[in-house]
N, C-alpha and C positions, 0 to 999 in steps of 0.2 A: 772712163768709167772703171776700167780694171785697175788703174793706178790708185783709185780711191779705196777699193776693197782689198787690194793686194796686201797691204800691211796687216790687215786683220787676218787674212787667210794664212799668211806666213808666220803669224803668232801661234797658229794651231799646229798640232801634229800633222805631218805631211799626208799621211793616209786618211786622217779624219777630214782634212781640208779637201782632199780629192772627193770623198763621198759627199761632203757638203755641197761642193760646186756642181758635181754631176747630178746629184739629187735635186738641187735647186733648179738647174736647167731643165730637167725632166718635168718638174712641176710647172715651171713657167711655160713650157711648150704645150702643156695641157690646157692652158688658158686660151680663150678665144682670141685669135690674132697674135698669139705669142710667137709662133714660128715665123709668121710673116714679119713681125717687128724685128726679130733677130736678123733675118735675111736683109731687111732694109738697112740695118746698121752695119753689118759685117760682111755680107756677101758682095762679091764684085764679079761681074760677067763681062766678057769681051771675046770676040771671035778668035783673037790671036792666042787665047789661053787653051783652046781645045787641043788635045793630044790623042793620037792613035798609037797605042803601044801594045805589043803582043796580042793584036787582034781585038783589043777593046778600045772604046772611045771614052775619054775622060774630059769632063767639062773644064777642068783646069788641072795643072800638074801637081797641086799641093794636097797631100794626103795626111790623114792621122795615122801615126805609127801604131803598131800593135803594143798592147800593154795598158793603154788608157781605158779602152772599153773591152775588157776581157770576156764579157758574157753577152755581147751584142745587145746591151740594154739601152744604149744612148746613140744609136746610129742616126736617127732622125734629128736629134739635137745637134750632133756634130755636122750634119749636112746643112742645117740652118745657119751654122756659123761660117759657112762658105768653103768647107773642105771639098775638094774634087772627088775624093774617095776615102773610104774608112776601112782600116784593117782591124778586124776583131781578133781577140785571142791574146795570148796563146791559149788554145783550148786543148784539153786532154780527154781521152775516152771516159774516164771516171772523174767525178768531182774530187777535188782535193783542196785542203785549207791553205796550202803553201807553208812557208817557213814561219817560225815564231816571230812575233813582234817584239821590239821595233824592227822594221825591215825596209824602211824607206827614210832617206836622210837628205836634207837640203844642205848643200855647200854653197851658201849665199855668196861668199867672197869670190867663188869661182864660177858662179852661175851654172851650177852642176847639181846632179842628183846621184846618189848611190842607192841602188835597190838590190835586195835579195829576196824578192817576193816569192819565188819558187813555184811559178805556174799556178798560183791560186786561182781557181775557177770553178764554176758550177757544173762542169761536164759538157761535152760536145752536144748532147741531146737538147739541153736547155738553150744553148745558142742557136742550134738549128731550128728549133720551134719558133723562137723569136724572129729569126730571119725569114722563115716561111710566111709568117703573118705579115711582116714588113713588105715582102716581095709582092704580095697581093695588093697592097694599098699605097706603097710609096717607093718608086724606083730610085735606088741609090746604088752606086758602084761600090761593092763590098769585097774585100779580100779576107780569106780565112787563114789565120796563122795557126799551124798545128804542131803539137809536140807529144811527148810521151809522159805517162805518169811516173812519178818519182820512184815508185816501188817496182816498176817494170825494168827488168834486166836489159842491158844494152843488146844482148843477143836476141831478145824478143821485141826490140823497139819497133821494128818494121810493122808488127801487128797493130801497135797503137796508132801509128801514122795511117795505116789503112782504114782502121775504124773511123778515125776523124775525117779522112778523105771521103769515105762513102757517106757518112752522115751529113756532110756539108755540100756535097757535090751539086745538088739541085738548088742551093740557096746562096751560093757565093759566085763571084765572077772570076776569081783567081785564087790560087793557093800559095802559101809561103811555108816551106818546111824549115822549122826552127831546130837546128842542132847546135846553136851557138850561144845560148844563154849560159852564163857562168853560175847560175843559181840552182841548177839541178845536178847533183853529184854525177860525174862521169859523162854528162851529156855531150860535152865538147869533143870527147873521143870519137863521137860519131861523124866528126868532120874529116876523119882519116879516109883515105880514098876508098878502101874496100867496103867498110860498112855504109858509107855514104852512097856509093854506087848501088849497093843492094837496096837501100831504101828508095832511092829515086827511080831505079828501074822497076821496082815493084809497083810504085804509084803510077808510072807511065803505062804499065801493062793494064791497069784498071781505068786509065784515063780516056774512056769513051763510053758514052751512054746514049743510045739511039742517035748515033751520028754526031754527038756533041762531045767536045773535050774542053778542059779547062787549062789555062796557062798555069804551070807550076814553076815557082821561083824558089831559090835557095837563099836563106838569110845567113850571112857569114859574120864571123868575129873580126874586129879590127886588128887583132893581135897576131894574125897569120903572117908568116914570112913570105917573101917574094916567091920562093919555091912552092910554098903551099898555095899561094894564089895562082901560080901556073897550073897546079893540080886542079884547082877549082875550074879554071877555064877549060881544061881538058875534060873534066867530069860533065860540065854543061854541054860540051860538044858531043860527047859520047852518049849521054842519056837523052839528049834532045829536049831538055827542059827549056822553059821560055826565057829565063833570066835570073838575075841576082838582086838581092836586097843587101846593100852595103852602107852601113854596117850595124851590128848589134852593139851592146855596151862593151866597155873595155875593162880588163882587170888591172891595167896600168894605173899608177898613181903619180906619175911624173909631173913635177912642177905645180903641185896644188898649193894653194894658200891656206886652205882650211885644215891645218895640221891635226886638230883634235879629231875631226871626223874622217880624215884620210885613211885611218887604220881600219875603218869598218869594212868588212868583207862584202862582196857583191859587185855588180856591174856599174861602172861609172858612165854617165851620159852628160851632155851639155857642152859648154864652150871648150873644156879641155879635150874634147873628142873632135872638134871641128877640123883641125888640120889633118889628123890621121885618117878620118873618114874620107876626106877629099883625096888624099894620097892613094887610098885603096881604090876609089872610083876611077881615078886617072890611070892607075896601073892596069886595072881590068879592061878599061876602054882601049888603051893603047896597045896592049899585048894580045888582045883577042884578034883573030884573023878576019873576023866579020863583025858587023855591029852587034853588040851584046846589050840587050835591054837591061838597064840598071835602075833600080829605085835607090836614090841617095838619101841617107838618113844619118844624122850625127852632128850635133852642135850647130844647128841652123837657128840663129837668134835674130838675124837681120835679113832684109831683102838682098843685101850684098852677099851674105853667106849662101843664100839660095841660088843666086846667079853663079857663084863660084862652083857649086855642086853641078849645076847644069852644064857649065862650060867645061868641066872636067870630064863629062861624058854621061851624066845621069839623064835619063829620059823623063823621070818623075822624081819628086822628093817627098819626104815625110817629116812631120814635126811631132815632137813629144815634149822634151824638156824646154825647148824654146817657147812652146805654147804655154807651159806653166809659168815661166819667168816673164814673158813679154805680153801675154794675154791674147785673146782672140783677134784683136786688130792686126796682129802680125800676118795672118792669112791674107787679109785685104791688101796690106802694104806690099807683100810679096807679089800678089797677083798684078797689082798696078805696075810694079817695077818690071815684071816680065813682059807685060803687054806693051809698055812704052819702050822697052829695050829691044823688042823683036824687030 
């Protein structure tokens, strides 16, 4: 089905195609039996797929990465397609439009995307209200990816992360602290040890409410050196956060075939990131002195890519660009491969 409509979608501006698909799914799921039909086509259930990671139970280990559903508007639709969990965001305290268009580019010859969206979102309160309604009617495992507003200075960034954390605490199952997007000026400087420790410790101090706490994960860039990855392992240990999401998009442009678009600024995702993301996962897994829960993301376009991430040390995986290029059937194919390989 997706192979039939993909040429039409790929003839459109990437951002317009995204809105068309997500809006169409939303409308279809409003029809009587719409969600049930999607689940019958795309979802795959098997006891061997269930995972227990950082205190949460996932029906399968394949999640939707942050960036696709920035405003928690399509959680039920993504659940109907068979995802085991959905990560919303990145959300910021205040609404912001993001960077100027065009800001999303397909590198078809590389099966890749470049984006410089810039945390465009409707603000954390909008997402929180949608998730509050969803929680009452439809249990779905949801992660909240949080960031800072573009106009917030780095020295005040911790305040933005706290605002988002407090607003989403009751309506998400885990948090991801995003300091690794290349599309907010200066944001990646927060990956340095001192400011990162400050943010994570501040969130951990607030991470309890009536005896409840939420797993907090850190999303890191694939462009970190081994020394910086060692620092990340130490930071995780010292702050006591639950794990790492590896990796975000890359600023590297090595080996691209799409020469005309390769000069566009922004974060690169897709097949060119496959090897590096796996390398980072393997490094973190082998150099941490105790099991470190890792969500692996970056260049997963086939079931074999997914197994490679899991074998490298990821406990869960996420899709974004592979979902765009390969379609929703990729989720089912990966689930079957994992279940039959276990």
